[in-house]
C-alpha positions as CSV (number, residue, x, y, z in Angstrom):
1,M,29.5,-11.7,-4.7
2,A,28.4,-13.2,-1.4
3,P,26.3,-11.1,0.9
4,P,27.7,-10.2,4.3
5,R,27.3,-12.9,7.1
6,R,24.8,-10.8,8.9
7,R,22.3,-11.6,6.2
8,R,22.2,-15.2,7.2
9,L,20.1,-17.0,9.8
10,S,22.5,-18.9,12.0
11,R,20.8,-19.6,15.4
12,S,18.3,-22.4,15.8
13,G,15.9,-20.0,17.5
14,E,15.9,-17.9,14.3
15,F,15.1,-20.9,12.2
16,D,12.4,-22.1,14.7
17,R,10.7,-18.7,14.5
18,V,10.5,-18.8,10.7
19,Y,9.2,-22.4,10.8
20,R,6.7,-21.7,13.5
21,D,5.3,-18.3,12.6
22,G,6.2,-18.1,8.8
23,R,4.4,-19.2,5.7
24,S,5.6,-22.0,3.5
25,R,5.5,-23.1,-0.1
26,A,6.8,-26.5,-1.3
27,N,7.5,-28.5,-4.4
28,R,9.3,-31.8,-5.0
29,F,12.7,-30.2,-4.6
30,L,12.4,-27.5,-2.0
31,V,10.4,-26.0,0.8
32,L,10.5,-22.2,1.2
33,Y,9.5,-20.6,4.5
34,T,9.1,-16.9,4.7
35,F,8.6,-14.7,7.8
36,P,8.1,-10.9,7.8
37,R,10.2,-9.3,10.6
38,A,8.9,-6.3,12.5
39,G,11.3,-3.4,12.3
40,G,15.0,-3.4,12.9
41,D,17.8,-4.9,10.7
42,A,17.6,-1.9,8.2
43,G,15.3,-3.7,5.8
44,E,17.7,-6.5,5.0
45,V,16.6,-9.9,3.7
46,R,18.1,-12.8,5.6
47,L,18.5,-16.4,4.4
48,G,18.9,-19.8,6.2
49,I,19.4,-23.1,4.4
50,S,18.8,-26.5,5.7
51,V,20.0,-29.6,3.9
52,S,19.6,-33.0,5.6
53,R,21.8,-36.0,5.3
54,K,19.1,-37.7,3.2
55,V,20.4,-35.4,0.3
56,G,23.8,-37.0,0.4
57,G,27.2,-36.8,2.0
58,A,28.9,-33.6,3.1
59,V,30.3,-32.8,-0.4
60,E,26.8,-33.1,-1.9
61,R,25.1,-31.2,0.8
62,N,27.7,-28.3,0.6
63,A,27.3,-28.2,-3.2
64,V,23.5,-27.9,-2.8
65,K,23.9,-25.2,-0.2
66,R,26.3,-23.2,-2.5
67,A,23.9,-23.5,-5.5
68,L,20.9,-22.5,-3.4
69,R,22.7,-19.5,-1.9
70,E,23.9,-18.3,-5.3
71,A,20.4,-18.6,-6.9
72,F,18.7,-16.9,-4.0
73,W,21.0,-13.9,-3.8
74,K,20.7,-13.3,-7.6
75,L,17.1,-12.5,-6.8
76,D,18.0,-10.2,-3.9
77,A,16.6,-7.0,-5.6
78,E,13.2,-8.6,-6.1
79,L,12.8,-9.9,-2.6
80,P,10.6,-8.0,0.0
81,A,12.6,-6.1,2.7
82,D,12.5,-7.1,6.4
83,H,11.9,-10.8,5.6
84,D,13.6,-14.0,6.8
85,F,13.7,-16.9,4.4
86,V,14.6,-20.5,5.0
87,L,15.2,-23.0,2.2
88,V,14.9,-26.6,3.1
89,A,16.3,-29.0,0.4
90,R,14.5,-32.2,-0.2
91,P,16.4,-35.4,-1.3
92,D,15.3,-35.0,-4.9
93,V,17.3,-31.8,-5.3
94,A,20.7,-33.5,-5.3
95,P,20.7,-34.7,-9.0
96,L,19.9,-31.1,-10.1
97,V,23.1,-29.7,-8.7
98,E,25.5,-32.3,-10.1
């Protein structure tokens, strides 16, 4: 089941804050940025996903986003509250989703 829309990052300013002030970890396939929010939002985890055109056409990019979203929300119970996360897909991730 998909989480409610309010648990997504959608504005560029929200993404920019996570990129600028958050911490990152990377591997060959993904970059994960995390940013602990101060108060508000009732302790919910929020997710943003960025998949560039280097990954592929629209169909491939949407498939990658769906797969990342599903995998991320399966771990929802284990994630720290009041955090924003941004997943950035690198071009090497496309063959993993096919």
